[in-house]
One Martini backbone bead per residue (centre of mass of N, CA, C, O) as a GRO file, in nm:
protein
   83
    1MET     BB    1  -2.395   4.596   0.180
    2THR     BB    2  -2.532   4.429  -0.107
    3GLU     BB    3  -2.577   4.149  -0.311
    4ALA     BB    4  -2.732   4.091  -0.631
    5ASP     BB    5  -2.893   3.919  -0.840
    6THR     BB    6  -3.081   3.916  -1.132
    7ASN     BB    7  -3.358   3.875  -0.941
    8GLY     BB    8  -3.282   4.032  -0.648
    9THR     BB    9  -3.137   3.842  -0.473
   10ILE     BB   10  -2.986   3.821  -0.180
   11LYS     BB   11  -2.663   3.700  -0.101
   12ARG     BB   12  -2.440   3.917   0.019
   13PRO     BB   13  -2.214   4.091   0.152
   14ILE     BB   14  -2.029   4.380   0.067
   15THR     BB   15  -1.720   4.475   0.074
   16ALA     BB   16  -1.503   4.724   0.051
   17ALA     BB   17  -1.280   4.561  -0.089
   18GLU     BB   18  -1.463   4.456  -0.320
   19ARG     BB   19  -1.537   4.731  -0.441
   20LEU     BB   20  -1.246   4.813  -0.508
   21ARG     BB   21  -1.176   4.570  -0.684
   22GLU     BB   22  -1.393   4.624  -0.894
   23ALA     BB   23  -1.285   4.900  -0.982
   24GLU     BB   24  -1.009   4.792  -1.074
   25ASP     BB   25  -1.118   4.596  -1.286
   26VAL     BB   26  -1.265   4.803  -1.460
   27ARG     BB   27  -1.018   4.972  -1.522
   28ASP     BB   28  -0.862   4.741  -1.664
   29GLU     BB   29  -1.072   4.689  -1.888
   30LEU     BB   30  -1.064   4.972  -2.005
   31TRP     BB   31  -0.766   4.984  -2.070
   32ALA     BB   32  -0.766   4.742  -2.268
   33ALA     BB   33  -0.972   4.859  -2.470
   34LEU     BB   34  -0.820   5.117  -2.533
   35HIS     BB   35  -0.554   4.987  -2.622
   36ALA     BB   36  -0.682   4.827  -2.863
   37ALA     BB   37  -0.767   5.127  -2.988
   38GLY     BB   38  -0.509   5.327  -2.931
   39VAL     BB   39  -0.569   5.425  -2.629
   40THR     BB   40  -0.434   5.668  -2.386
   41LEU     BB   41  -0.498   5.724  -2.038
   42PRO     BB   42  -0.286   5.854  -1.805
   43SER     BB   43  -0.528   5.901  -1.562
   44LEU     BB   44  -0.629   5.621  -1.517
   45CYS     BB   45  -0.845   5.568  -1.228
   46VAL     BB   46  -0.907   5.538  -0.903
   47GLU     BB   47  -1.046   5.720  -0.686
   48PRO     BB   48  -0.873   5.796  -0.404
   49ALA     BB   49  -1.111   5.864  -0.203
   50ALA     BB   50  -1.234   5.572  -0.190
   51TYR     BB   51  -1.014   5.462   0.026
   52ALA     BB   52  -1.126   5.642   0.288
   53ASP     BB   53  -1.381   5.475   0.307
   54ALA     BB   54  -1.567   5.229   0.457
   55TRP     BB   55  -1.801   5.284   0.216
   56PRO     BB   56  -1.741   5.279  -0.088
   57ARG     BB   57  -1.784   5.491  -0.401
   58PRO     BB   58  -1.646   5.418  -0.664
   59LEU     BB   59  -1.442   5.580  -0.915
   60VAL     BB   60  -1.364   5.626  -1.247
   61GLU     BB   61  -1.091   5.803  -1.364
   62LEU     BB   62  -1.010   5.953  -1.671
   63GLY     BB   63  -0.916   6.231  -1.693
   64ARG     BB   64  -0.669   6.372  -1.877
   65CYS     BB   65  -0.616   6.496  -2.221
   66ASN     BB   66  -0.516   6.531  -2.519
   67LEU     BB   67  -0.620   6.593  -2.835
   68GLU     BB   68  -0.527   6.333  -2.965
   69THR     BB   69  -0.665   6.143  -2.762
   70ALA     BB   70  -0.952   6.249  -2.804
   71ARG     BB   71  -0.963   6.165  -3.103
   72LEU     BB   72  -0.913   5.863  -3.063
   73LEU     BB   73  -1.159   5.815  -2.885
   74THR     BB   74  -1.373   5.913  -3.080
   75SER     BB   75  -1.306   5.714  -3.303
   76ALA     BB   76  -1.353   5.453  -3.141
   77LEU     BB   77  -1.652   5.513  -3.075
   78LYS     BB   78  -1.755   5.533  -3.364
   79LYS     BB   79  -1.677   5.249  -3.454
   80GLU     BB   80  -1.845   5.098  -3.239
   81GLY     BB   81  -2.124   5.227  -3.329
   82ALA     BB   82  -2.103   5.100  -3.629
   83ALA     BB   83  -2.104   4.779  -3.546
   0.00000   0.00000   0.00000
């Protein structure tokens, strides 16, 4: 795998560790944004199976939440959409 800049020029190979670190960073950014909106997703994580592959295609797993949390998330998204 390689990384490309905004004009599509290939810069350098992306390592598996870098892809996983990026997924963890994205998860952390999402957690912070949700937390700021008063929403906690207790199962928010990087899909554990991503760590098993030599060339991972990591996914951020949002997990399950109760109805109250789903309503808070819906409200936060609606507010963001209205801004």
